C-alpha positions as a Markdown table, in Angstrom:
| # | Residue | x | y | z |
|---|---|---|---|---|
| 1 | Met | 0.0 | 0.2 | 0.0 |
| 2 | Ser | 1.2 | 3.6 | -0.8 |
| 3 | Asn | 2.2 | 5.9 | 2.0 |
| 4 | Leu | -0.6 | 8.3 | 0.6 |
| 5 | Lys | -3.2 | 5.8 | 0.7 |
| 6 | Ser | -1.8 | 4.8 | 4.1 |
| 7 | Phe | -2.4 | 8.2 | 5.2 |
| 8 | Phe | -5.9 | 8.6 | 3.5 |
| 9 | Phe | -7.4 | 5.1 | 4.9 |
| 10 | Arg | -5.9 | 6.7 | 8.5 |
| 11 | Thr | -7.1 | 9.7 | 8.0 |
| 12 | Phe | -10.7 | 9.6 | 6.5 |
| 13 | Lys | -12.6 | 9.2 | 10.0 |
| 14 | Pro | -11.3 | 12.1 | 11.9 |
| 15 | Phe | -10.7 | 14.3 | 8.9 |
| 16 | Tyr | -14.2 | 13.7 | 7.6 |
| 17 | Leu | -15.9 | 13.7 | 11.6 |
| 18 | Val | -14.1 | 17.1 | 12.3 |
| 19 | Thr | -14.9 | 18.9 | 8.7 |
| 20 | Gly | -18.6 | 17.2 | 8.9 |
| 21 | Ala | -19.1 | 18.7 | 12.4 |
| 22 | Gly | -18.2 | 22.0 | 11.1 |
| 23 | Thr | -19.9 | 21.4 | 8.1 |
| 24 | Ala | -22.9 | 20.8 | 10.5 |
| 25 | Leu | -22.7 | 23.7 | 12.5 |
| 26 | Ile | -24.7 | 25.9 | 9.5 |
| 27 | Ala | -27.4 | 23.9 | 10.4 |
| 28 | Ile | -28.0 | 27.0 | 13.2 |
| 29 | Phe | -29.0 | 29.5 | 10.4 |
| 30 | Ala | -32.1 | 27.4 | 9.9 |
| 31 | Phe | -33.1 | 27.7 | 13.6 |
| 32 | Phe | -31.8 | 31.0 | 14.6 |
| 33 | Pro | -31.6 | 32.9 | 10.9 |
| 34 | Ser | -32.4 | 36.4 | 12.4 |
| 35 | Trp | -28.9 | 35.7 | 14.7 |
| 36 | Ala | -26.9 | 33.5 | 12.4 |
| 37 | Thr | -27.0 | 36.1 | 9.3 |
| 38 | Pro | -25.3 | 39.2 | 10.7 |
| 39 | Thr | -23.4 | 37.5 | 13.7 |
| 40 | Ile | -21.9 | 34.8 | 11.5 |
| 41 | Ala | -22.3 | 35.6 | 7.9 |
| 42 | Arg | -21.8 | 39.5 | 8.1 |
| 43 | Leu | -24.9 | 40.2 | 6.3 |
| 44 | Pro | -28.4 | 41.9 | 7.1 |
| 45 | Phe | -31.1 | 39.8 | 7.9 |
| 46 | Leu | -33.9 | 40.4 | 5.4 |
| 47 | Val | -36.9 | 38.4 | 7.1 |
| 48 | Glu | -38.0 | 38.0 | 3.0 |
| 49 | Tyr | -35.2 | 36.0 | 2.8 |
| 50 | Thr | -35.9 | 33.8 | 6.2 |
| 51 | Ile | -37.7 | 31.0 | 4.1 |
| 52 | Ile | -34.0 | 30.3 | 1.8 |
| 53 | Ile | -31.8 | 31.1 | 4.7 |
| 54 | Gln | -33.5 | 28.2 | 6.7 |
| 55 | His | -33.6 | 26.4 | 3.5 |
| 56 | Trp | -30.0 | 26.4 | 3.1 |
| 57 | Gly | -29.2 | 26.3 | 6.5 |
| 58 | Ile | -30.6 | 22.6 | 7.4 |
| 59 | Met | -29.4 | 21.6 | 3.8 |
| 60 | Val | -26.0 | 22.7 | 4.4 |
| 61 | Gly | -26.2 | 21.0 | 7.9 |
| 62 | Leu | -27.5 | 17.8 | 7.1 |
| 63 | Met | -24.6 | 17.9 | 4.5 |
| 64 | Gly | -22.2 | 17.9 | 7.4 |
| 65 | Leu | -24.2 | 14.9 | 9.2 |
| 66 | Phe | -23.7 | 12.9 | 6.4 |
| 67 | Met | -19.9 | 13.6 | 6.1 |
| 68 | Met | -20.3 | 12.1 | 9.8 |
| 69 | Gly | -22.1 | 9.2 | 8.8 |
| 70 | Ala | -19.6 | 8.5 | 5.8 |
| 71 | Ala | -17.0 | 8.3 | 8.2 |
| 72 | Ile | -18.5 | 6.0 | 10.5 |
| 73 | Tyr | -19.9 | 3.7 | 7.5 |
| 74 | Pro | -17.1 | 3.2 | 4.7 |
| 75 | Gln | -20.2 | 2.1 | 2.3 |
| 76 | Trp | -21.1 | 6.0 | 1.4 |
| 77 | Arg | -17.8 | 7.2 | 1.8 |
| 78 | Leu | -18.5 | 7.4 | -2.3 |
| 79 | Pro | -21.6 | 9.0 | -2.7 |
| 80 | Ile | -21.3 | 10.9 | 0.4 |
| 81 | Gly | -17.5 | 11.8 | -1.1 |
| 82 | Val | -18.8 | 12.6 | -4.5 |
| 83 | Tyr | -21.5 | 14.5 | -3.5 |
| 84 | Ser | -19.8 | 16.8 | -1.0 |
| 85 | Leu | -17.0 | 17.6 | -3.2 |
| 86 | Val | -19.4 | 18.6 | -5.9 |
| 87 | Glu | -21.2 | 21.0 | -3.4 |
| 88 | Lys | -18.5 | 22.2 | -1.5 |
| 89 | Ala | -16.2 | 23.1 | -4.8 |
| 90 | Phe | -19.5 | 25.2 | -5.9 |
| 91 | Met | -19.0 | 27.1 | -2.6 |
| 92 | Val | -15.5 | 27.5 | -3.0 |
| 93 | Trp | -15.9 | 29.1 | -6.6 |
| 94 | Leu | -19.0 | 31.0 | -5.3 |
| 95 | Val | -16.8 | 32.8 | -2.7 |
| 96 | Leu | -14.0 | 33.5 | -5.2 |
| 97 | Ala | -15.8 | 34.8 | -8.1 |
| 98 | Asn | -17.6 | 37.2 | -5.6 |
| 99 | Ala | -14.0 | 37.8 | -3.3 |
| 100 | Ser | -14.2 | 42.0 | -4.5 |
| 101 | Gln | -17.5 | 42.1 | -3.2 |
| 102 | Pro | -17.8 | 43.2 | 0.5 |
| 103 | Phe | -21.0 | 40.7 | 1.0 |
| 104 | Ala | -18.2 | 37.7 | 0.5 |
| 105 | Ala | -16.2 | 39.1 | 3.7 |
| 106 | Gly | -18.5 | 36.6 | 5.7 |
| 107 | Phe | -17.7 | 33.2 | 4.0 |
| 108 | Trp | -13.9 | 33.0 | 3.8 |
| 109 | Ile | -14.0 | 31.0 | 6.9 |
| 110 | Pro | -16.5 | 28.4 | 5.3 |
| 111 | Phe | -14.1 | 29.2 | 2.1 |
| 112 | Ala | -11.1 | 27.5 | 3.8 |
| 113 | Leu | -13.2 | 24.8 | 5.2 |
| 114 | Asp | -14.8 | 23.9 | 1.9 |
| 115 | Leu | -11.6 | 24.2 | 0.0 |
| 116 | Thr | -9.6 | 21.8 | 2.5 |
| 117 | Val | -12.5 | 19.4 | 1.8 |
| 118 | Val | -12.4 | 19.8 | -2.1 |
| 119 | Val | -8.6 | 18.9 | -2.1 |
| 120 | Tyr | -8.5 | 16.0 | 0.9 |
| 121 | Thr | -11.3 | 14.7 | -1.2 |
| 122 | Ile | -9.6 | 14.8 | -4.6 |
| 123 | Gly | -6.8 | 13.1 | -3.0 |
| 124 | Tyr | -8.8 | 10.6 | -1.6 |
| 125 | Phe | -10.4 | 9.5 | -4.8 |
| 126 | Ala | -7.1 | 10.2 | -6.6 |
| 127 | Phe | -5.2 | 7.5 | -4.3 |
| 128 | Cys | -7.9 | 4.7 | -3.2 |
| 129 | Gly | -10.4 | 5.0 | -5.5 |
| 130 | Phe | -13.9 | 5.1 | -6.3 |
| 131 | Gly | -14.2 | 1.3 | -5.3 |
| 132 | Ser | -15.9 | -0.5 | -1.9 |
| 133 | Pro | -13.1 | 0.6 | 0.6 |
| 134 | Leu | -10.5 | -2.0 | 0.7 |
| 135 | Gln | -10.3 | -4.7 | 3.7 |
| 136 | Ser | -6.9 | -3.2 | 4.7 |
| 137 | Asp | -8.7 | 0.0 | 5.9 |
| 138 | Pro | -8.7 | 0.1 | 9.2 |
| 139 | Asn | -11.4 | 2.2 | 9.9 |
| 140 | Arg | -14.1 | 0.0 | 7.9 |
| 141 | Pro | -16.0 | -2.2 | 10.5 |
| 142 | Asn | -15.9 | -5.9 | 10.6 |
| 143 | Ser | -18.1 | -7.8 | 9.7 |
| 144 | Thr | -20.3 | -8.1 | 12.8 |
| 145 | Gly | -20.9 | -4.3 | 12.3 |
| 146 | Ala | -18.7 | -3.0 | 15.3 |
């Protein structure tokens, strides 16, 4: 097994648990949009946008929970990894495309998290492939499900 493949097998679970938890925290927008929008995103809260802010919060929050699930259940790695890669790459592109706009100021921390996940996930798939997790994967549950 290559050193990089071994690295990804050792680090996938903790990496996706931590970055998934960070992503899941965005769910606060779903429950407290009038507080989260100005405090976290540094944008004025417009009541007319409450539904879309809450929708965005729950969608991203669930993405984080599913990333944590992929850390625990290796069979989730492919679908959740691909979906999070696309979703997070799009967010990275959106922030870069709007970097000169003042409304982008509150998105640099999520940008850094998402960029890290994008680079890591590309590396994971490049070195570990798109197939089922290998038997040598130390994060793979044994046949008893433990």
